[in-house]
C-alpha positions as CSV (number, residue, x, y, z in Angstrom):
1,M,0.0,0.0,0.0
2,E,1.4,3.4,-1.0
3,R,2.1,6.0,1.7
4,P,0.5,9.5,1.5
5,L,2.7,12.3,0.2
6,L,2.0,14.3,3.3
7,V,2.0,12.7,6.7
8,G,-1.4,13.1,8.4
9,Q,-3.2,14.2,5.2
10,S,-6.0,12.3,3.4
11,S,-5.4,9.4,1.0
12,N,-6.3,11.7,-1.9
13,N,-2.7,12.9,-1.9
14,N,-1.2,9.4,-2.6
15,A,1.4,9.2,-5.3
16,R,0.3,7.5,-8.6
17,H,3.7,6.9,-10.2
18,G,5.0,3.3,-10.7
19,D,8.3,3.5,-8.9
20,R,7.2,2.3,-5.5
21,D,10.7,1.9,-4.1
22,N,11.4,5.6,-4.6
23,H,8.1,6.5,-3.1
24,D,8.8,4.4,0.0
25,N,12.1,6.2,0.5
26,R,10.4,9.6,0.3
27,K,10.6,11.6,3.5
28,G,7.3,12.5,5.0
29,Y,6.4,15.9,6.3
30,S,3.7,16.5,8.9
31,R,3.7,20.3,8.2
32,I,2.5,21.7,4.9
33,S,5.0,24.5,5.1
34,D,7.9,22.0,5.4
35,A,6.6,20.0,2.5
36,I,6.5,23.2,0.3
37,A,10.0,24.3,1.4
38,Y,11.9,21.0,1.4
39,G,9.8,18.4,-0.3
40,D,10.1,16.9,-3.8
41,P,7.9,18.2,-6.6
42,Y,5.1,15.7,-5.8
43,Q,5.0,16.7,-2.2
44,K,5.0,20.4,-3.1
45,A,2.1,19.8,-5.5
46,A,0.1,18.0,-2.9
47,A,0.8,20.7,-0.3
48,L,-0.3,23.4,-2.8
49,V,-3.5,21.7,-3.5
50,D,-4.3,21.3,0.2
51,L,-3.6,25.0,0.8
52,A,-5.7,26.1,-2.2
53,E,-8.6,24.0,-0.9
54,D,-8.3,25.7,2.5
55,G,-8.2,29.2,0.9
56,I,-4.6,29.9,1.8
57,G,-1.3,29.6,0.0
58,L,-1.4,30.1,-3.8
59,P,-4.8,31.1,-5.0
60,E,-6.7,28.7,-7.2
61,Q,-6.7,31.3,-10.0
62,V,-2.9,31.1,-10.1
63,L,-3.0,27.3,-10.3
64,D,-4.9,27.6,-13.6
65,E,-2.7,30.2,-15.2
66,S,0.1,29.5,-17.7
67,G,2.7,31.3,-15.5
68,F,2.0,28.9,-12.6
69,A,5.6,27.5,-12.7
70,N,7.1,31.0,-12.2
71,A,4.5,31.9,-9.5
72,A,5.3,28.6,-7.7
73,K,9.0,29.4,-7.7
74,F,8.4,32.7,-5.9
75,Y,6.0,31.0,-3.5
76,F,8.5,28.4,-2.6
77,M,11.1,31.1,-2.0
78,F,8.6,33.0,0.2
79,M,7.9,29.8,2.3
80,R,11.7,29.3,2.8
81,F,11.8,32.6,4.7
82,D,8.8,31.6,6.8
83,I,10.9,31.5,10.0
84,L,12.2,35.0,9.3
85,W,8.6,36.3,8.9
86,N,7.6,34.7,12.2
87,L,10.6,36.0,14.1
88,N,9.9,39.5,12.8
89,L,6.3,39.3,14.1
90,F,7.7,38.2,17.5
91,A,10.2,41.1,17.3
92,L,7.3,43.5,16.7
93,I,5.6,42.4,19.9
94,A,8.8,42.4,21.9
95,L,9.5,45.9,20.9
96,N,6.4,47.1,22.8
97,F,8.1,46.0,26.0
98,F,11.6,47.2,25.4
99,E,11.1,50.6,23.8
100,K,11.2,53.5,26.4
101,P,7.8,55.1,26.8
102,L,7.4,58.7,25.8
103,W,6.3,59.7,29.3
104,C,9.7,58.8,30.7
105,A,11.0,62.1,29.4
106,K,8.8,63.9,31.9
107,Y,10.5,62.4,34.9
108,T,13.9,63.9,35.4
109,T,14.4,63.0,39.1
110,N,13.7,59.3,38.8
111,S,14.6,57.3,35.8
112,C,12.3,54.8,34.2
113,S,14.8,52.1,35.0
114,N,14.3,52.7,38.7
115,R,12.3,49.7,40.0
116,D,11.4,51.5,43.2
117,Y,9.3,54.0,41.3
118,F,8.1,52.1,38.2
119,F,6.7,48.6,38.2
120,L,8.5,47.6,35.0
121,G,11.7,49.6,35.8
122,Q,14.0,46.6,35.5
123,L,13.3,46.0,31.9
124,P,16.3,46.6,29.6
125,Y,14.8,49.6,27.8
126,L,16.4,50.5,24.5
127,A,17.8,54.0,24.0
128,S,16.1,56.3,21.5
129,G,18.6,55.6,18.7
130,E,18.7,51.8,19.3
131,S,14.9,51.7,19.3
132,L,14.8,53.6,16.0
133,V,17.3,51.2,14.4
134,Y,15.3,48.2,15.8
135,E,12.1,49.7,14.3
136,G,13.8,50.3,11.0
137,V,15.0,46.7,10.6
138,T,11.7,45.2,11.6
139,L,9.9,47.7,9.3
140,F,12.0,46.7,6.3
141,I,11.3,43.0,6.9
142,L,7.7,43.8,7.3
143,V,7.5,45.7,4.0
144,V,9.1,42.7,2.2
145,H,6.8,40.3,4.0
146,T,3.7,42.4,3.0
147,F,4.5,43.0,-0.7
148,F,6.3,39.7,-1.5
149,P,3.0,37.9,-2.4
150,V,2.7,40.3,-5.4
151,A,5.5,38.2,-7.0
152,Y,3.4,35.0,-7.1
153,E,-0.2,36.3,-6.9
154,G,0.0,39.2,-9.3
155,H,-1.2,42.8,-8.8
156,R,-4.8,42.0,-9.6
157,L,-5.2,39.2,-7.1
158,Y,-3.1,40.9,-4.5
159,W,-5.2,44.1,-4.4
160,K,-8.4,42.1,-4.7
161,N,-7.8,40.5,-1.2
162,P,-9.2,42.7,1.6
163,L,-6.6,41.3,4.0
164,N,-3.8,42.6,1.9
165,N,-5.4,46.0,1.6
166,L,-5.7,46.2,5.4
167,K,-2.0,45.2,5.8
168,V,-1.0,48.0,3.4
169,I,-3.1,50.6,5.2
170,F,-1.6,49.7,8.6
171,L,1.8,49.5,7.1
172,V,1.5,53.1,5.8
173,I,0.3,54.2,9.2
174,L,3.3,52.5,10.8
175,V,5.7,54.2,8.4
176,C,4.2,57.6,9.0
177,D,4.5,57.1,12.8
178,I,8.1,56.1,12.6
179,L,8.9,59.1,10.4
180,V,7.3,61.4,12.9
181,Y,9.2,59.7,15.7
182,A,12.5,60.1,13.8
183,I,11.7,63.8,13.3
184,Y,11.0,64.1,17.0
185,L,14.4,62.6,17.8
186,S,16.3,64.8,15.4
187,P,18.0,68.0,16.7
188,V,15.7,70.2,14.7
189,G,12.6,68.1,15.2
190,L,9.4,68.4,17.2
191,S,9.7,69.8,20.7
192,S,7.3,67.2,22.2
193,L,5.5,64.1,21.2
194,S,2.6,63.0,23.4
195,L,1.5,59.8,21.7
196,R,2.7,57.0,19.4
197,I,0.3,54.7,17.6
198,A,3.0,52.3,16.4
199,P,2.7,49.9,19.5
200,Y,-1.0,49.4,18.7
201,V,-0.4,49.0,15.0
202,R,2.2,46.3,15.6
203,V,-0.3,44.2,17.6
204,I,-2.9,44.6,14.8
205,F,-0.3,43.5,12.2
206,V,0.5,40.4,14.2
207,I,-3.2,39.6,14.4
208,L,-3.7,40.1,10.6
209,S,-0.6,38.0,9.9
210,V,-1.5,34.9,12.0
211,R,-4.5,32.9,10.8
212,G,-5.4,31.5,14.2
213,L,-5.5,35.0,15.7
214,R,-7.7,36.3,12.9
215,G,-10.1,33.4,13.6
216,C,-10.2,34.3,17.3
217,M,-11.0,37.9,16.4
218,A,-13.7,36.8,14.1
219,I,-15.3,34.8,16.9
220,L,-15.1,37.7,19.3
221,A,-16.7,40.0,16.7
222,G,-19.5,37.5,16.3
223,M,-20.0,37.6,20.1
224,I,-20.4,41.4,20.1
225,E,-23.9,41.2,18.8
226,V,-25.1,38.9,21.6
227,Y,-23.2,40.9,24.2
228,L,-24.9,44.1,23.0
229,N,-28.3,42.5,23.1
230,V,-27.7,41.5,26.8
231,L,-26.3,44.9,27.6
232,V,-29.4,46.7,26.1
233,L,-31.7,44.4,28.1
234,G,-29.7,45.2,31.3
235,L,-29.8,48.9,30.7
236,L,-33.6,48.7,30.1
237,F,-34.1,46.8,33.4
238,L,-31.9,49.5,35.1
239,L,-34.0,52.3,33.7
240,I,-37.3,50.7,34.8
241,C,-36.0,50.0,38.3
242,S,-34.6,53.5,38.7
243,W,-38.0,55.0,37.6
244,L,-39.9,52.9,40.1
245,A,-37.5,53.8,42.9
246,Y,-37.7,57.5,42.0
247,V,-41.6,57.3,42.0
248,M,-41.7,55.3,45.3
249,F,-39.3,57.4,47.3
250,M,-39.9,60.9,45.9
251,D,-42.1,62.0,48.9
252,T,-39.9,60.4,51.6
253,I,-36.8,61.4,53.4
254,L,-34.7,59.2,51.1
255,G,-36.3,60.9,48.2
256,K,-35.0,64.3,49.4
257,T,-31.5,63.1,50.2
258,T,-30.7,60.1,47.9
259,F,-33.4,59.8,45.2
260,Y,-34.0,63.5,44.7
261,S,-33.8,63.3,40.8
262,F,-34.1,60.6,38.2
263,G,-30.4,61.0,37.3
264,A,-29.3,60.6,40.9
265,T,-31.6,57.6,41.3
266,L,-30.2,56.0,38.2
267,Y,-26.7,56.4,39.5
268,Q,-27.6,54.9,42.9
269,M,-29.2,51.9,41.3
270,L,-26.3,51.4,39.0
271,V,-24.0,51.3,42.0
272,L,-26.2,48.9,43.8
273,F,-26.5,46.5,40.8
274,T,-22.8,46.5,40.0
275,M,-21.6,46.2,43.6
276,N,-24.1,43.8,44.9
277,N,-21.5,41.9,47.0
278,D,-20.5,45.0,49.0
279,P,-22.4,45.0,52.3
280,D,-21.5,48.7,52.9
281,L,-23.9,49.5,50.0
282,W,-26.7,47.0,50.6
283,I,-27.1,47.3,54.4
284,P,-27.9,51.1,54.1
285,A,-30.2,50.3,51.2
286,Y,-32.2,47.7,53.2
287,K,-32.5,50.1,56.2
């Protein structure tokens, strides 16, 4: 019985050539990326078909074009640098922890590296110049990672993909932020810089680049509708209870001191509902 071209894949990917001895000596790959990068032509073809069926890798439109061989060559080259792309994404996240925050410049008496005054003071913060060089290197790799698929997808398919459009938009934002930061560090630059959006854009880039994280964000987005429905019902219940409390206590001593207006009653009921385990709130309410 012939072995599958990819370990762990379905039997549809079995080899159909007659040389069974060569097939038995073929090394199996459990990861599709390893099969594409290091496998023989049959294993690469099987991996490409699996990726196309899953909606990733080379698009199905490319598989049907006459320039498929050239596109596949660039795609294999792209996959060989997969470890570099992943390390660069990790470096983007790590930079958020090691770049010195802008608010550190406001403290002249105590440095940000002082653990007695700042919780993360013992982190090895990078100097401004080091941080800028770090960002420049990661940005260059990120630009190559973002636009390399044009070589095997083509301009038409590349810009047709909404994910690629989002990556380019956030890449432009990241470049603009780094340019503003470089001007701020220059001797004739800006006198002050209160905010940088690059740390947030880096996290968004990692989410867009990792398929599993994109799936998690899609699930969270689907939960927002249910959460909003529950939130609206809770607010409606709070409004009704506040109105009843205001009407019931408006002519009492509590009505003059605590529930003297609908807004004040709404605030008091919100505090009671959200801190129902605090006896300091409920005991006076019962009295």
